[in-house]
N, C-alpha and C positions, 0 to 999 in steps of 0.2 A: 558181162558188163563190168568193167573195173570202176571203182569209186575212189575219188581222191580224198580219202579220209583215213584216220587211224583209230576211229572209235567204232567198234563193232555194233553197238546198239544204234548209233546214229546211222551207220551204213545200212543196217536192216531197214530202218524207217525210210531211207532214201530209195532203197531197192523196191520197197513195197508201196511207195507213194502213189503210183499210178494204178496198180492192180487192186489196191484197197478200195478204190472208188469206181474204177472202170473195168470192163471185161478184159480178159487176158489178150484179146485181139487188138487192143487199142494201140499198142506199141507198133505193130506192123502197119496199122492204118496211118499212124503219124509219120512213120518212116517213108511212106509212099507219097506224102505231101511234098511239093517242090519248094515250099517257102523256107526262108531262113528264120528259125525261131527256137526259143528255149521255153521250158516250163519249169517254174520254181514252186517250192512248197513253203509258204510262210509259217506253217505250224511246226516246222523242224528248225531247230536252232541254226541261225545264220541264213535262213531263207535260201537254201541251196538249190542249184539246178538239178532237176530230177529227170529231165529229158532234153536232148539237143538234136535237132534235125540234121540230116545229111547236108543240106544246103548251108546251115549255120556252121558246121564243122569245116566245110570247104572254105567258107568266107573267112573264118578266124585263124585257120591253120593249126589249131590244136586237135588232138585226138579226143574221142568220146571219153576215154578214161581220164584224161586230163581236165575235162570240163565238169563231168558229173560229180556232184557233191561240193562244188565250188560256188562262191558267190559271184554275181555279175560284176563286182568291182574289179575282178581279175583282168577285165578288158580295158580298164581305164589307164591313163598315163599322164605324162606331164602337160599335155595340151588339152586334156579334158576339162570342159568348162565347169567350174565349181557350182555356179548358179543352176545350171542344167541338172547337175547331180542332186542338188537340194530339191529341185522341183520333182524329180523322180521319187526321192524319199518321201516327200509330202504326199504324193499320189498313193504310195503304198500305205502310208499311215492312215490316209483317208479312205482306203479301200475303194479307190476309183481308178479309172483309166487315164492315160496321158499319151499324147503324141508329141515328140520333141526331137530336135536335131542334136546329135551327140558325136563327139570324136572318140573313136575306140582305137585299140591297137591289136594287131595280129601277134601271133607267137613270135614271129621274126622281128618284132618291134616296129614294123611299118604302120603308120596311122591310116585310118580310113573313116570317112564321114558317113554316118547312117541316119536314117529316120527311124527312131525307136517308137513303136506303138506298144503300150503296155495295157493289159486288160485283166481285171480280176475274174475269177470263176467262183460262183457262189454255190453252196450246197442248199438244195431245196429243203432239206430236213430241218436245219436250224438257222439258215441265213448267213452262215459264216463263210469267209473266204477260204477256199480249200486249195487253190492254185492261182498263180499268175502266169499269163502267157505273154511273152515278150517277142515281138516280131521286129526283125531288122531289115530295112530296105536300104541298100547302098544309094547314096545321093550322087548322081552323076555330076561331073565337073561343070558341065554346061548349064546346070540349073542352079549353080551357086550364086547367091546375090551378095556380092561384096559391098561393104560399107553400110549394111543394115545395122541399126542400133541393137545392142545386146538385149535390150528389153523385149524386142520383137522375138528374138530367139527363145528367151526364157518364157515369155507368155505363150508363144505358139498358139495352139488351138485351145489351150485351157490355162487360165491364169492361176496364180498361186494363192489368191486371197482366201483367207479363212480355211486353209487346208489343215485344220487342227484336229488332232486325234482325240478320241475319248480314252482316258486311261483304262476305263473298264473294258473297252474293246481290245486294247492292246494287251491287256493282261493275260488273255488266253493263249497268245502266240508270242513267246519271247523273241526279241530281236526282230520284230515284224518289219522294221524299217531297213533291214540290212541287205536289201537287194543292191544297195549302193554303198560306197565307202562311208563308214560311220564316224571317221575321225575328222571330217570336214577339212581335209588338206586343201590348201589353196591351189586349185587346178584351173588354169586360165586357158581359154580357147585360143588356138593359133589363128583362127579366122572365123568370121561369122558367115553363115550360109543358111539357105532356106531350101527346103525340098519343093519340087514342082508339084502341081496339083495331081499329075499322073502318079507320082511316087506316093503321095498321101493316099490316093485312092487304092493303090496297090497294097499299101499297108493295111488299110481298112478291110479290103477284100480278103487278105490273108488271115486276119483275125477272125473274120466271119467263118471262113473255111475250117479253121482249127477248132473254134468253139462249137461248130456244128458237129464235128467228129467227136469231141469230148461229150457233148450232150447225148449223142446217139449211143455211145458205148457206156455211158453211165446209166442209161435207161435199161440196158440189158442186165444190170446188177441190182437195180432198185435204189441205188444211192445216187439219185438224180442230181445233176448240176444245172445251172442256168446262167445266163449272161448278166442278169440284174438281180439284186436282192428281192426276194419274194415280197408281195404286198403285205403279208402278215408281219413283216419286220420293218415296214415303212413308217413314215411319220404318223404319230398318233394324233388324235383330235384334241384340241383344247376344250376346256369346259365351256358350256354355253354362257355361263356367268362371266367368265374371263373374256370371251369373245365380245360380249355386250359392252363390257367396261372399256376394252381396247377400241371398240368402234366409235366411242365418244371422243377419242383423241384425234384431232384433225390434221396433225403434222404427217409428213412423209416418213414412214419408218417400217422396219420389219423386225420380227423376233426370230432368232435362230436357236436351235437346241444343241448344246455342246455334248449331250449324252448320246446323240445319234451319230452314226457314221457319216462323215463328210459335213457335219454341222449344218443340216438343212434349214431352210426357212419354214417356220411353222405358223407364222401369222404375217400378213402384209396389209398395211392400211390402204384405204381407198386412194389417199393422196399419193402414196408410193406407186400404185398401179397407174394412176393418171399421169404421173410425171415420167414414168419409164416406158409406158405404152404396152406393158405386158398384162395379160389377164391373170386372175388369181390362180387358175389351173396351171398356168405356165410357170408360176413362181413357187407355189407351195411344194415342199419336198426337194427343192434344189438348193445347192450352195450359191452364195451371192456372187461367185466368180463370173456368172453370165453377164454381169455389168461391166466386166473388164474388156479391154481391147488393145489394139496395137500401140496406143499412146499412153496406156496406164503405167504409172511409174512403179517400178519394181521396189524401190526403197519404201514407198508408201505401203505397199503390200506387206513388206517385211515388218514394218512398224505395227501394222494391224495384227499380224500373226503373233508378234512378241507380246502385245498387250493382252491378247486372249490367253496365251500360254501362262502369263503371270496374273491373270484375272484382274487386270487394271484397265481403267478407261483411257481412251485416247481420241484425239481429234486430228484429222488429216484433211488436206485439200488434194483431191484426186480426180483424174479425168476418167469419167465413166461413159457408158454408151447405152442409148435407148434401144428398143426393139427395132426401130427403123434405121439403126446404125449411126444416127446422129449423136454427136458427143456433147457432153456438158460438164462444166466444172462443179464438182460436188464437194461441199463442205460437210464432211462425214464425221459423226461422233459415234463411237462404239463404247458401250458400257456393260459390265455384268449386271444381271438382275438376280437378286437373292430372295429366297423365301424367308418366312418368319424365323427359321432356324439359322439363317446365315449362309445356307448352301446356294451356290450359283445354279440357277435352273434355266436361265435364258441369257442370251446376249441381245441387246437392243442396238440397232443401227438406225440412227436418225440422220436423214440427209437433207441438205438445203441446196437447191439448184441456184448457183450464184447468178445465173442469167435470168431468173424469174423475178419479175417486178412485184409479184403478189405475195412473196414470202415474208412473213413476219409482222406485217402491219406496223412498221416503225420500230419494233423491238430490235435490239442488236442481235447478231447471229448467235452468240454464245448463250444468251438468255432463251432464245427459241429452242436451241438444242437441249439445254438442260431442263427446260420446262416440259418437253416431251418425255425425256428420260424420267423425270420425277413422277409424272402422271402414270407411266407404265409401271414403275416400281411400286407405287401405291396400290394399283390394281392387282398386281401379282401377290403382294404381301397380304392384302386383305382377303384373298381367296386361297391362300396357301394351305389352309386346313381342309379345304374341299378337294374335289377332283382337280388334278393339276396336270402338269406336263408329263411327258413320257419319262419313264424311269430308266436309269442306266443299266 
């Protein structure tokens, strides 16, 4: 197997990436799979491709030697949508999967539209991401939906909201986000399209088949991998005192933990559950993007992400969706919550349903939002010397 690199140490890591975790038979088993896919290693500089299937090689027109050791950006070109590229990067930073339409280019320069499904592979031993699997399903011309808004393409099955990484998490894997082009070149899509339900199902089935093979061959070596981060690395519990204090606050809000991968919700108020229709079990441990949908504004999501990256508060008006798929205009305020030492330990999201007649009891919207934020900050700071949130 030829590797596209001029660094012997890196080449060795790439060559051993699979056999270091899986049995020596894994490569033959992966070669036998009919799907178009690659496997990348985010813990090697540049997140290079360490395996490319026969179907993928046939699809892109490159040889195996030209692909191994390279980053997935090699398949991008002048028509690749920049916002789709950004969403892929955010998924990798957040150590989560994504399914999105993308315009790629073959070796001969011809473009082809694909449905990309990306999935992380977690190590059971320490909960870290050891590989990413990227499946490509060609989108047939007959299933293309012309005239769709770009926000539908960008949001796809998974919105961008709050896909903010923890610096502590990224630190162990340099260039963790470099599965895609890191210089943010302005790449605009030549056309908008949407995969059919059959193509989406095909991508999901392919991911399941590949992950099943990886899990099986990891069990043979004892370095077991899994599809999801193990529960021992999941959201930690808040202290009972903090839960009690937060329970006295009647507004609709959630707390998210920026020190955990994908910035999950660690507390949800009763008012939030009532207004969205979700149960507490369905909310805790998940990123807030489940509130997004086809009408959610991408610019608002970008504003939210920027405010979190800069540890600043922001207020946006955004279209969100309840569990029953009904939409509502949400006046959303997001603010960092610091402990007594000034460290950001949570982010609070206070939401006001603009269609509700019972919100606020005559107070203006800004006062209602800031009142909830102030109450949460007081509760957290007063208890910051005791058992607190999860540590990074």
